C-alpha beads as a LAMMPS data file, in Angstrom:
LAMMPS data file: protein, C-alpha beads

360 atoms
359 bonds

1 atom types
1 bond types

-500.0 500.0 xlo xhi
-500.0 500.0 ylo yhi
-500.0 500.0 zlo zhi

Masses

1 110.0

Atoms # bond

1 1 1 123.775 383.193 -70.687
2 1 1 121.196 383.263 -73.548
3 1 1 120.624 380.222 -75.622
4 1 1 117.807 380.577 -78.249
5 1 1 115.392 377.738 -78.824
6 1 1 115.514 374.403 -77.198
7 1 1 116.149 370.721 -77.701
8 1 1 112.398 370.113 -77.840
9 1 1 111.859 372.364 -80.821
10 1 1 109.359 375.110 -81.224
11 1 1 106.475 375.498 -78.889
12 1 1 104.295 376.983 -81.561
13 1 1 105.047 374.278 -84.126
14 1 1 103.909 371.661 -81.548
15 1 1 100.645 373.828 -81.047
16 1 1 100.010 374.087 -84.738
17 1 1 96.591 372.408 -84.494
18 1 1 95.327 375.080 -81.877
19 1 1 92.275 376.912 -83.323
20 1 1 91.988 380.616 -83.426
21 1 1 95.572 381.638 -83.853
22 1 1 95.814 385.137 -82.705
23 1 1 98.152 388.133 -83.263
24 1 1 100.549 388.551 -80.369
25 1 1 102.129 391.703 -78.960
26 1 1 104.846 392.885 -81.153
27 1 1 103.646 391.090 -84.099
28 1 1 104.179 387.461 -82.920
29 1 1 101.521 384.802 -83.679
30 1 1 100.747 381.345 -82.476
31 1 1 101.705 380.113 -85.924
32 1 1 105.363 381.018 -85.487
33 1 1 107.985 378.733 -84.225
34 1 1 109.397 379.835 -80.860
35 1 1 112.720 378.647 -81.859
36 1 1 112.719 381.326 -84.464
37 1 1 111.792 384.128 -82.036
38 1 1 114.969 385.635 -80.495
39 1 1 115.842 388.695 -78.355
40 1 1 117.506 389.428 -75.039
41 1 1 114.674 391.475 -73.525
42 1 1 113.857 394.978 -72.270
43 1 1 111.591 396.369 -69.849
44 1 1 110.011 399.633 -68.370
45 1 1 109.116 400.573 -65.013
46 1 1 107.783 403.761 -63.414
47 1 1 108.578 403.886 -59.721
48 1 1 106.297 405.092 -57.116
49 1 1 106.241 405.447 -53.185
50 1 1 106.018 402.197 -51.355
51 1 1 104.989 403.498 -48.110
52 1 1 101.422 402.458 -48.449
53 1 1 102.325 399.063 -49.506
54 1 1 104.730 398.551 -46.604
55 1 1 102.050 399.816 -44.187
56 1 1 99.561 397.227 -45.603
57 1 1 102.056 394.515 -45.232
58 1 1 102.695 395.317 -41.642
59 1 1 98.997 395.640 -41.047
60 1 1 98.374 392.281 -42.622
61 1 1 100.670 390.576 -40.203
62 1 1 103.594 389.838 -42.695
63 1 1 106.190 390.821 -40.129
64 1 1 105.980 387.725 -38.030
65 1 1 108.490 385.053 -36.939
66 1 1 110.659 383.303 -39.475
67 1 1 110.851 379.669 -40.608
68 1 1 113.190 377.168 -38.856
69 1 1 114.442 375.785 -41.999
70 1 1 116.926 378.055 -43.767
71 1 1 116.652 378.105 -47.596
72 1 1 119.619 376.349 -49.325
73 1 1 118.622 377.261 -52.969
74 1 1 116.683 379.899 -54.937
75 1 1 113.870 379.878 -57.440
76 1 1 112.670 382.794 -59.441
77 1 1 108.917 383.228 -59.875
78 1 1 107.787 385.409 -62.762
79 1 1 104.388 386.865 -62.371
80 1 1 102.656 388.878 -65.102
81 1 1 100.118 390.634 -62.647
82 1 1 99.470 390.739 -58.941
83 1 1 96.852 388.082 -58.673
84 1 1 98.293 385.399 -60.916
85 1 1 100.521 383.639 -58.236
86 1 1 98.192 380.637 -57.683
87 1 1 98.760 379.607 -61.301
88 1 1 102.092 377.924 -60.298
89 1 1 101.266 377.355 -56.542
90 1 1 102.046 373.554 -56.617
91 1 1 105.750 374.536 -57.394
92 1 1 105.800 377.290 -54.733
93 1 1 104.028 375.928 -51.594
94 1 1 105.730 373.924 -48.890
95 1 1 109.199 374.586 -50.009
96 1 1 110.987 376.028 -46.898
97 1 1 114.425 375.031 -48.360
98 1 1 113.819 377.484 -51.341
99 1 1 114.385 381.215 -51.353
100 1 1 111.662 382.539 -53.531
101 1 1 112.194 385.579 -55.558
102 1 1 108.945 387.060 -56.944
103 1 1 109.644 388.840 -60.282
104 1 1 106.570 391.083 -60.655
105 1 1 106.350 392.340 -64.144
106 1 1 103.477 394.742 -64.022
107 1 1 101.380 396.573 -61.546
108 1 1 98.033 395.550 -63.225
109 1 1 97.315 399.178 -63.674
110 1 1 95.116 398.833 -66.743
111 1 1 92.409 396.609 -65.222
112 1 1 88.855 397.785 -65.815
113 1 1 88.526 397.406 -62.055
114 1 1 90.855 400.274 -61.283
115 1 1 87.676 402.194 -60.532
116 1 1 86.698 400.037 -57.662
117 1 1 83.676 398.691 -59.289
118 1 1 84.467 395.034 -58.428
119 1 1 84.471 395.544 -54.751
120 1 1 81.642 393.750 -53.131
121 1 1 80.933 395.413 -49.707
122 1 1 79.707 393.038 -47.071
123 1 1 80.844 389.832 -48.736
124 1 1 83.914 389.540 -46.841
125 1 1 86.128 390.957 -49.512
126 1 1 88.821 393.404 -48.534
127 1 1 88.387 396.963 -49.627
128 1 1 91.213 397.833 -52.041
129 1 1 93.718 400.281 -50.303
130 1 1 94.247 403.011 -51.336
131 1 1 90.886 403.312 -53.203
132 1 1 91.794 403.088 -56.882
133 1 1 91.118 406.287 -58.831
134 1 1 91.265 404.884 -62.395
135 1 1 93.350 403.222 -64.938
136 1 1 97.128 404.069 -65.012
137 1 1 96.942 405.778 -61.713
138 1 1 99.384 405.364 -58.909
139 1 1 96.548 404.590 -56.542
140 1 1 95.498 401.552 -58.655
141 1 1 99.034 400.414 -58.737
142 1 1 99.547 400.701 -54.944
143 1 1 96.180 398.982 -54.325
144 1 1 97.146 396.013 -56.609
145 1 1 100.450 395.801 -54.746
146 1 1 98.804 395.882 -51.375
147 1 1 96.543 393.016 -52.370
148 1 1 99.435 390.885 -53.418
149 1 1 101.239 391.444 -49.963
150 1 1 98.046 390.651 -48.185
151 1 1 97.544 387.520 -50.142
152 1 1 100.981 386.313 -49.461
153 1 1 100.640 387.134 -45.836
154 1 1 97.489 385.217 -45.642
155 1 1 99.018 382.112 -47.389
156 1 1 101.924 382.229 -45.085
157 1 1 99.756 381.697 -42.158
158 1 1 99.470 378.022 -43.099
159 1 1 102.870 377.589 -45.013
160 1 1 106.090 378.159 -43.153
161 1 1 108.099 378.188 -46.397
162 1 1 106.527 381.518 -47.639
163 1 1 108.168 384.940 -47.058
164 1 1 106.622 386.542 -44.105
165 1 1 109.030 389.350 -42.950
166 1 1 109.392 391.976 -45.764
167 1 1 111.620 394.988 -45.505
168 1 1 111.417 397.735 -48.245
169 1 1 114.753 398.192 -49.670
170 1 1 113.833 401.017 -51.859
171 1 1 113.895 401.792 -55.598
172 1 1 116.896 400.202 -57.201
173 1 1 118.426 401.228 -60.616
174 1 1 118.185 402.571 -63.144
175 1 1 119.686 399.239 -64.697
176 1 1 121.224 398.754 -68.100
177 1 1 118.610 398.522 -70.843
178 1 1 120.841 395.921 -72.630
179 1 1 120.486 397.916 -75.741
180 1 1 116.560 397.570 -75.901
181 1 1 114.033 400.288 -76.398
182 1 1 111.913 400.522 -73.214
183 1 1 108.441 401.831 -73.443
184 1 1 105.372 401.229 -71.345
185 1 1 102.164 402.602 -72.820
186 1 1 100.021 404.398 -70.359
187 1 1 96.914 405.632 -72.219
188 1 1 98.908 405.989 -75.325
189 1 1 101.874 407.662 -73.583
190 1 1 105.274 406.046 -73.706
191 1 1 106.872 405.843 -70.348
192 1 1 110.544 404.624 -69.869
193 1 1 111.701 403.502 -66.546
194 1 1 114.571 400.995 -65.724
195 1 1 114.147 400.871 -62.100
196 1 1 112.411 398.380 -59.742
197 1 1 110.917 398.459 -56.247
198 1 1 112.424 395.879 -53.915
199 1 1 111.337 394.124 -50.673
200 1 1 113.414 391.337 -48.961
201 1 1 112.720 388.770 -46.409
202 1 1 114.715 385.879 -44.862
203 1 1 112.621 383.579 -46.989
204 1 1 112.312 385.529 -50.253
205 1 1 112.152 388.726 -52.085
206 1 1 109.901 390.770 -54.306
207 1 1 111.413 392.685 -57.250
208 1 1 108.663 394.805 -58.637
209 1 1 108.922 396.248 -62.271
210 1 1 106.287 398.273 -64.197
211 1 1 106.550 396.931 -67.629
212 1 1 102.982 397.748 -68.711
213 1 1 99.799 395.883 -68.102
214 1 1 98.323 394.796 -71.456
215 1 1 101.540 395.759 -73.473
216 1 1 104.133 393.476 -71.854
217 1 1 106.483 391.889 -74.489
218 1 1 108.726 388.940 -74.546
219 1 1 111.675 391.133 -74.685
220 1 1 110.575 393.107 -71.590
221 1 1 110.123 389.890 -69.600
222 1 1 113.439 388.620 -70.720
223 1 1 114.978 391.948 -69.710
224 1 1 113.414 391.680 -66.142
225 1 1 114.556 388.182 -65.593
226 1 1 118.066 388.851 -66.762
227 1 1 118.360 391.947 -64.731
228 1 1 117.322 390.154 -61.448
229 1 1 119.579 387.118 -62.222
230 1 1 122.570 389.483 -62.842
231 1 1 122.100 392.013 -60.048
232 1 1 121.301 389.903 -56.977
233 1 1 123.843 391.811 -54.827
234 1 1 122.450 395.265 -55.935
235 1 1 118.978 394.093 -55.246
236 1 1 119.768 392.755 -51.722
237 1 1 119.169 389.224 -52.673
238 1 1 121.555 386.589 -51.217
239 1 1 123.990 385.883 -54.092
240 1 1 125.484 382.710 -52.393
241 1 1 122.437 380.563 -52.893
242 1 1 122.507 378.395 -56.022
243 1 1 119.656 378.972 -58.688
244 1 1 117.268 376.023 -58.717
245 1 1 114.507 376.995 -61.076
246 1 1 112.673 379.652 -63.088
247 1 1 108.841 379.331 -62.795
248 1 1 106.192 381.375 -64.821
249 1 1 103.012 381.954 -62.891
250 1 1 101.478 382.624 -66.204
251 1 1 98.758 380.218 -67.420
252 1 1 97.980 380.419 -71.035
253 1 1 95.652 378.490 -73.219
254 1 1 94.974 379.741 -76.714
255 1 1 92.446 377.208 -77.591
256 1 1 92.927 373.672 -76.389
257 1 1 89.656 371.877 -75.440
258 1 1 88.952 370.730 -71.852
259 1 1 90.611 373.820 -70.126
260 1 1 89.901 377.406 -69.392
261 1 1 90.570 379.509 -72.444
262 1 1 92.900 382.267 -71.651
263 1 1 95.109 384.031 -74.218
264 1 1 96.193 387.235 -72.406
265 1 1 99.198 388.719 -74.207
266 1 1 101.122 389.447 -71.039
267 1 1 100.967 385.691 -69.998
268 1 1 102.076 384.717 -73.476
269 1 1 104.940 387.060 -73.242
270 1 1 106.101 385.243 -70.133
271 1 1 105.748 381.902 -71.882
272 1 1 107.792 382.936 -74.816
273 1 1 110.524 384.484 -72.537
274 1 1 110.862 381.206 -70.487
275 1 1 110.623 378.866 -73.617
276 1 1 112.992 380.574 -75.944
277 1 1 115.894 381.588 -73.707
278 1 1 117.927 379.356 -71.367
279 1 1 118.857 381.707 -68.398
280 1 1 121.235 379.173 -66.815
281 1 1 119.233 379.037 -63.542
282 1 1 117.971 375.434 -63.714
283 1 1 114.731 374.062 -64.906
284 1 1 112.301 376.498 -66.537
285 1 1 108.458 375.822 -66.583
286 1 1 105.223 377.490 -67.003
287 1 1 101.579 376.317 -66.771
288 1 1 99.277 375.428 -69.699
289 1 1 96.312 373.368 -70.547
290 1 1 96.500 369.575 -69.698
291 1 1 95.885 368.848 -73.320
292 1 1 98.661 371.031 -74.636
293 1 1 101.108 368.782 -76.419
294 1 1 104.134 370.309 -74.934
295 1 1 103.039 369.595 -71.322
296 1 1 104.967 366.987 -69.397
297 1 1 104.421 367.742 -65.761
298 1 1 101.079 367.490 -63.724
299 1 1 100.910 368.899 -60.158
300 1 1 98.283 369.467 -57.563
301 1 1 97.892 372.303 -55.147
302 1 1 97.347 370.910 -51.720
303 1 1 93.934 370.891 -50.562
304 1 1 95.024 372.916 -47.497
305 1 1 96.502 375.597 -49.658
306 1 1 93.631 375.677 -52.184
307 1 1 91.054 376.089 -49.447
308 1 1 93.335 378.832 -47.888
309 1 1 93.035 380.717 -51.156
310 1 1 89.620 379.955 -52.451
311 1 1 87.333 378.881 -49.672
312 1 1 83.779 380.463 -49.585
313 1 1 81.375 379.719 -46.855
314 1 1 77.977 380.181 -48.538
315 1 1 78.291 383.805 -49.891
316 1 1 81.088 384.857 -47.492
317 1 1 84.622 385.136 -48.811
318 1 1 86.992 383.222 -46.607
319 1 1 90.129 382.294 -48.639
320 1 1 92.884 384.990 -49.112
321 1 1 92.577 385.004 -52.905
322 1 1 88.903 385.665 -52.924
323 1 1 89.146 388.099 -50.119
324 1 1 92.079 390.219 -51.142
325 1 1 91.717 389.864 -55.031
326 1 1 87.922 389.810 -55.003
327 1 1 87.647 393.329 -55.980
328 1 1 89.259 392.527 -59.300
329 1 1 86.218 390.500 -60.489
330 1 1 82.547 391.524 -60.615
331 1 1 80.821 388.843 -62.902
332 1 1 78.902 386.009 -61.070
333 1 1 79.883 384.713 -58.522
334 1 1 81.734 388.155 -57.810
335 1 1 85.248 386.664 -57.467
336 1 1 87.621 384.490 -59.314
337 1 1 86.510 381.001 -58.363
338 1 1 88.830 378.060 -57.822
339 1 1 88.242 374.691 -59.629
340 1 1 88.898 371.961 -57.310
341 1 1 88.488 369.069 -59.867
342 1 1 89.262 370.048 -63.426
343 1 1 90.702 372.986 -65.277
344 1 1 87.488 374.733 -66.178
345 1 1 88.355 377.898 -64.284
346 1 1 91.281 380.056 -64.638
347 1 1 92.592 379.082 -61.189
348 1 1 92.570 375.298 -60.832
349 1 1 93.956 372.880 -58.310
350 1 1 95.057 370.239 -60.838
351 1 1 97.827 372.119 -62.841
352 1 1 99.950 371.100 -65.898
353 1 1 103.276 372.396 -66.934
354 1 1 105.710 372.477 -69.815
355 1 1 109.312 372.056 -68.864
356 1 1 112.511 373.417 -70.578
357 1 1 116.255 373.482 -70.028
358 1 1 118.014 372.474 -66.654
359 1 1 117.381 368.791 -66.145
360 1 1 114.094 368.660 -68.201

Bonds

1 1 1 2
2 1 2 3
3 1 3 4
4 1 4 5
5 1 5 6
6 1 6 7
7 1 7 8
8 1 8 9
9 1 9 10
10 1 10 11
11 1 11 12
12 1 12 13
13 1 13 14
14 1 14 15
15 1 15 16
16 1 16 17
17 1 17 18
18 1 18 19
19 1 19 20
20 1 20 21
21 1 21 22
22 1 22 23
23 1 23 24
24 1 24 25
25 1 25 26
26 1 26 27
27 1 27 28
28 1 28 29
29 1 29 30
30 1 30 31
31 1 31 32
32 1 32 33
33 1 33 34
34 1 34 35
35 1 35 36
36 1 36 37
37 1 37 38
38 1 38 39
39 1 39 40
40 1 40 41
41 1 41 42
42 1 42 43
43 1 43 44
44 1 44 45
45 1 45 46
46 1 46 47
47 1 47 48
48 1 48 49
49 1 49 50
50 1 50 51
51 1 51 52
52 1 52 53
53 1 53 54
54 1 54 55
55 1 55 56
56 1 56 57
57 1 57 58
58 1 58 59
59 1 59 60
60 1 60 61
61 1 61 62
62 1 62 63
63 1 63 64
64 1 64 65
65 1 65 66
66 1 66 67
67 1 67 68
68 1 68 69
69 1 69 70
70 1 70 71
71 1 71 72
72 1 72 73
73 1 73 74
74 1 74 75
75 1 75 76
76 1 76 77
77 1 77 78
78 1 78 79
79 1 79 80
80 1 80 81
81 1 81 82
82 1 82 83
83 1 83 84
84 1 84 85
85 1 85 86
86 1 86 87
87 1 87 88
88 1 88 89
89 1 89 90
90 1 90 91
91 1 91 92
92 1 92 93
93 1 93 94
94 1 94 95
95 1 95 96
96 1 96 97
97 1 97 98
98 1 98 99
99 1 99 100
100 1 100 101
101 1 101 102
102 1 102 103
103 1 103 104
104 1 104 105
105 1 105 106
106 1 106 107
107 1 107 108
108 1 108 109
109 1 109 110
110 1 110 111
111 1 111 112
112 1 112 113
113 1 113 114
114 1 114 115
115 1 115 116
116 1 116 117
117 1 117 118
118 1 118 119
119 1 119 120
120 1 120 121
121 1 121 122
122 1 122 123
123 1 123 124
124 1 124 125
125 1 125 126
126 1 126 127
127 1 127 128
128 1 128 129
129 1 129 130
130 1 130 131
131 1 131 132
132 1 132 133
133 1 133 134
134 1 134 135
135 1 135 136
136 1 136 137
137 1 137 138
138 1 138 139
139 1 139 140
140 1 140 141
141 1 141 142
142 1 142 143
143 1 143 144
144 1 144 145
145 1 145 146
146 1 146 147
147 1 147 148
148 1 148 149
149 1 149 150
150 1 150 151
151 1 151 152
152 1 152 153
153 1 153 154
154 1 154 155
155 1 155 156
156 1 156 157
157 1 157 158
158 1 158 159
159 1 159 160
160 1 160 161
161 1 161 162
162 1 162 163
163 1 163 164
164 1 164 165
165 1 165 166
166 1 166 167
167 1 167 168
168 1 168 169
169 1 169 170
170 1 170 171
171 1 171 172
172 1 172 173
173 1 173 174
174 1 174 175
175 1 175 176
176 1 176 177
177 1 177 178
178 1 178 179
179 1 179 180
180 1 180 181
181 1 181 182
182 1 182 183
183 1 183 184
184 1 184 185
185 1 185 186
186 1 186 187
187 1 187 188
188 1 188 189
189 1 189 190
190 1 190 191
191 1 191 192
192 1 192 193
193 1 193 194
194 1 194 195
195 1 195 196
196 1 196 197
197 1 197 198
198 1 198 199
199 1 199 200
200 1 200 201
201 1 201 202
202 1 202 203
203 1 203 204
204 1 204 205
205 1 205 206
206 1 206 207
207 1 207 208
208 1 208 209
209 1 209 210
210 1 210 211
211 1 211 212
212 1 212 213
213 1 213 214
214 1 214 215
215 1 215 216
216 1 216 217
217 1 217 218
218 1 218 219
219 1 219 220
220 1 220 221
221 1 221 222
222 1 222 223
223 1 223 224
224 1 224 225
225 1 225 226
226 1 226 227
227 1 227 228
228 1 228 229
229 1 229 230
230 1 230 231
231 1 231 232
232 1 232 233
233 1 233 234
234 1 234 235
235 1 235 236
236 1 236 237
237 1 237 238
238 1 238 239
239 1 239 240
240 1 240 241
241 1 241 242
242 1 242 243
243 1 243 244
244 1 244 245
245 1 245 246
246 1 246 247
247 1 247 248
248 1 248 249
249 1 249 250
250 1 250 251
251 1 251 252
252 1 252 253
253 1 253 254
254 1 254 255
255 1 255 256
256 1 256 257
257 1 257 258
258 1 258 259
259 1 259 260
260 1 260 261
261 1 261 262
262 1 262 263
263 1 263 264
264 1 264 265
265 1 265 266
266 1 266 267
267 1 267 268
268 1 268 269
269 1 269 270
270 1 270 271
271 1 271 272
272 1 272 273
273 1 273 274
274 1 274 275
275 1 275 276
276 1 276 277
277 1 277 278
278 1 278 279
279 1 279 280
280 1 280 281
281 1 281 282
282 1 282 283
283 1 283 284
284 1 284 285
285 1 285 286
286 1 286 287
287 1 287 288
288 1 288 289
289 1 289 290
290 1 290 291
291 1 291 292
292 1 292 293
293 1 293 294
294 1 294 295
295 1 295 296
296 1 296 297
297 1 297 298
298 1 298 299
299 1 299 300
300 1 300 301
301 1 301 302
302 1 302 303
303 1 303 304
304 1 304 305
305 1 305 306
306 1 306 307
307 1 307 308
308 1 308 309
309 1 309 310
310 1 310 311
311 1 311 312
312 1 312 313
313 1 313 314
314 1 314 315
315 1 315 316
316 1 316 317
317 1 317 318
318 1 318 319
319 1 319 320
320 1 320 321
321 1 321 322
322 1 322 323
323 1 323 324
324 1 324 325
325 1 325 326
326 1 326 327
327 1 327 328
328 1 328 329
329 1 329 330
330 1 330 331
331 1 331 332
332 1 332 333
333 1 333 334
334 1 334 335
335 1 335 336
336 1 336 337
337 1 337 338
338 1 338 339
339 1 339 340
340 1 340 341
341 1 341 342
342 1 342 343
343 1 343 344
344 1 344 345
345 1 345 346
346 1 346 347
347 1 347 348
348 1 348 349
349 1 349 350
350 1 350 351
351 1 351 352
352 1 352 353
353 1 353 354
354 1 354 355
355 1 355 356
356 1 356 357
357 1 357 358
358 1 358 359
359 1 359 360
């Protein structure tokens, strides 16, 4: 089901006072009304061997005992890059009754840290594995995938509702492009791929596309969401569980005061995809600045979970986010810090969300 727009009107129209309107990927701007932006979506994805990722998962202790509570509903969690998960963590943590499907849209293969320069040896950070050999390389893709699985494994140690027993199901597809041109730009080269790598668990699944770090479009995000929703059996995801929600782990703030400014085009593509199209899977939501006029929901990451992710003992990394994703940041203090009190950092404990469709 694809219903364009929404009863609350256009997100961009409500954000009309935001300073510094910028051009978006594929010609979209913050000045446009989201209700006028349509499309069913497309994607692109270059598959690669998952052997190293699976080995890292096992080494990190993901293959452990399951949870006593069996999930009775399903949520889709849309993640632009592997390291964005905490941006929607209040809606993910401590939900053992919810089967979590992480829809990973990119491999993060275009980061400047694909040369390993962000790794801080001796700080407690985990060395990226395999060592990344540069942008757009399979080694950087696998290193980022491994970091994601190790992060989830670490968070699962204190959250029985998180997936912790992953089995690699292989490369699935190619799937129908739904009539859309699919092109990921790798250093200027157009790569077309309609496949996805899939891992499953009794508590959740990971469906990993490769849509293009830095050139993700709203249409590609829509394509990925629709493909997962309509192909649960083919992907090895329990088709009997009712869909409960669609969550974007995609914080975006183009210019509202009082919050961390962040206008990554890939995050905005996810915001567009979730705002403009009703996928018929329940409530759809994504994070923004608390001063964004479309925000209607405010939640907190539990102190236990935020510590588990961002704790630092003096100069030693302890939390799973600063340990396993620390190599993706080199500026002072050498890792993405967590803001316990406000929204002054990209990753903050007090989070705000807009809500669309479902019972919103």
